[in-house]
ZAMARGU-4260 file (C-alpha; in steps of 0.2 Angstrom, whole numbers, plus 5000, padded with zeros to 4 digits):
<rodrens>
0) 4512/5798/5585 | 4521/5799/5569 | 4537/5802/5578 | 4534/5788/5589 | 4531/5777/5574
5) 4547/5782/5566 | 4557/5779/5582 | 4549/5762/5583 | 4555/5758/5566 | 4572/5765/5569
10) 4574/5755/5585 | 4568/5738/5578 | 4582/5726/5579 | 4583/5707/5577 | 4595/5693/5572
15) 4591/5685/5555 | 4589/5666/5557 | 4598/5661/5542 | 4612/5674/5539 | 4614/5675/5558
20) 4617/5694/5557 | 4608/5708/5566 | 4599/5721/5556 | 4590/5737/5562 | 4576/5748/5555
25) 4571/5748/5537 | 4584/5735/5533 | 4576/5723/5545 | 4558/5726/5538 | 4564/5722/5521
30) 4573/5706/5527 | 4558/5700/5536 | 4547/5701/5521 | 4560/5690/5512 | 4560/5678/5527
35) 4541/5676/5526 | 4543/5672/5508 | 4556/5659/5512 | 4545/5651/5525 | 4531/5650/5513
40) 4542/5641/5500 | 4546/5628/5514 | 4527/5624/5517 | 4525/5605/5513 | 4506/5606/5509
45) 4497/5612/5494 | 4486/5625/5502 | 4476/5639/5494 | 4488/5654/5492 | 4478/5665/5505
50) 4479/5651/5519 | 4497/5647/5515 | 4502/5666/5516 | 4493/5668/5533 | 4502/5652/5539
55) 4519/5658/5534 | 4515/5675/5543 | 4509/5666/5558 | 4525/5655/5559 | 4536/5671/5556
60) 4526/5679/5571 | 4526/5665/5583 | 4540/5653/5578 | 4539/5635/5584 | 4528/5641/5598
65) 4514/5641/5586 | 4514/5622/5587 | 4521/5619/5605 | 4509/5631/5613 | 4492/5622/5614
70) 4482/5638/5616 | 4490/5645/5600 | 4488/5629/5591 | 4469/5628/5595 | 4467/5647/5590
75) 4475/5645/5573 | 4470/5627/5569 | 4461/5632/5554 | 4478/5637/5546 | 4488/5623/5554
80) 4477/5609/5547 | 4472/5604/5530 | 4464/5588/5524 | 4467/5581/5541 | 4486/5583/5540
85) 4496/5593/5552 | 4511/5603/5546 | 4526/5598/5556 | 4538/5612/5562 | 4554/5602/5558
90) 4549/5606/5539 | 4551/5624/5542 | 4566/5635/5544 | 4568/5634/5562 | 4563/5649/5573
95) 4561/5646/5591 | 4551/5661/5597 | 4546/5670/5581 | 4547/5689/5579 | 4531/5694/5586
100) 4540/5702/5601 | 4550/5713/5589 | 4535/5719/5578 | 4520/5719/5590 | 4523/5736/5596
105) 4525/5742/5578 | 4508/5735/5573 | 4499/5741/5589 | 4505/5759/5586 | 4501/5760/5568
110) 4484/5753/5571 | 4481/5766/5585 | 4486/5780/5573 | 4473/5776/5561 | 4460/5772/5575
115) 4464/5790/5582 | 4461/5798/5565 | 4445/5788/5562 | 4438/5793/5579 | 4439/5812/5575
120) 4421/5813/5570 | 4421/5832/5572 | 4431/5831/5555 | 4423/5827/5539 | 4429/5811/5530
125) 4440/5821/5517 | 4450/5829/5531 | 4452/5813/5540 | 4458/5805/5524 | 4470/5819/5521
130) 4478/5815/5538 | 4479/5797/5534 | 4489/5801/5518 | 4501/5810/5529 | 4504/5795/5539
135) 4505/5784/5524 | 4518/5795/5517 | 4530/5789/5530 | 4527/5771/5527 | 4540/5762/5516
140) 4534/5749/5503 | 4541/5735/5514 | 4532/5742/5529 | 4516/5742/5519 | 4519/5724/5513
145) 4522/5717/5531 | 4507/5727/5537 | 4496/5719/5523 | 4501/5701/5530 | 4496/5707/5547
150) 4479/5714/5541 | 4477/5697/5532 | 4480/5687/5547 | 4468/5684/5562 | 4478/5697/5572
155) 4473/5711/5560 | 4455/5707/5559 | 4451/5724/5567 | 4457/5733/5552 | 4444/5724/5542
160) 4430/5724/5554 | 4432/5743/5558 | 4434/5746/5539 | 4450/5756/5543 | 4460/5748/5528
165) 4446/5752/5516 | 4442/5770/5522 | 4460/5776/5524 | 4470/5764/5512 | 4486/5762/5523
170) 4493/5749/5510 | 4489/5760/5495 | 4507/5762/5490 | 4514/5745/5492 | 4522/5738/5477
175) 4511/5724/5469 | 4525/5718/5458 | 4536/5715/5473 | 4522/5705/5482 | 4526/5687/5478
180) 4513/5679/5489 | 4494/5682/5491 | 4490/5697/5480 | 4481/5711/5489 | 4471/5713/5473
185) 4464/5696/5474 | 4461/5698/5493 | 4450/5714/5489 | 4440/5704/5476 | 4438/5689/5487
190) 4429/5700/5501 | 4413/5702/5490 | 4410/5719/5498 | 4396/5728/5488 | 4405/5745/5487
195) 4422/5737/5481 | 4418/5738/5463 | 4432/5737/5449 | 4435/5756/5450 | 4437/5755/5468
200) 4450/5741/5467 | 4459/5750/5452 | 4460/5766/5463 | 4465/5757/5479 | 4483/5753/5474
205) 4496/5766/5468 | 4504/5754/5456 | 4489/5743/5450 | 4489/5742/5431 | 4472/5737/5426
210) 4477/5731/5409 | 4490/5719/5416 | 4482/5714/5432 | 4483/5696/5428 | 4502/5696/5432
215) 4499/5704/5449 | 4488/5690/5456
</rodrens>
């Protein structure tokens, strides 16, 4: 499954909408994180950072289909409407179809890997977590960043409802200093889960500096 994951990453290819060049593999993942940030900067409404980050990711994933497709619009209207206003697609960087078709296979496969580990109930938790660390070791920081946006969005709700993101910490090594949108530290705190105390949050992220966490939110 890890070999499949690596082949998916290496084969991922898309044309960047601004530079109009084709990028492949890890370079593509890094460029897509930057592109999501560019979309976020183009948002015309003063939304809470969590919702605006999700909205930027949804537009990255679906493109203008997010507005043109009535079913999609209805499904995500919580993020598409604020104070009775509708965010118009012409204010975004134009992307006709989005990049969901490029990355959907990646997200499905990485989810299935962690789901497979979690389903191995004949192993104790420490052993399952050991295997999850092996998987995490092959994820680059930009992969973890874009995975976090997916988990944060409605498409990634199974990671939260099934507690995979809490039990196996697939985004543990993401660089908080390079995260310029909604902070995963703030996200963890916002969940109000009883067992997510300060020590848990401190130990969740590889690069979380407890003394300077204010600059990472």
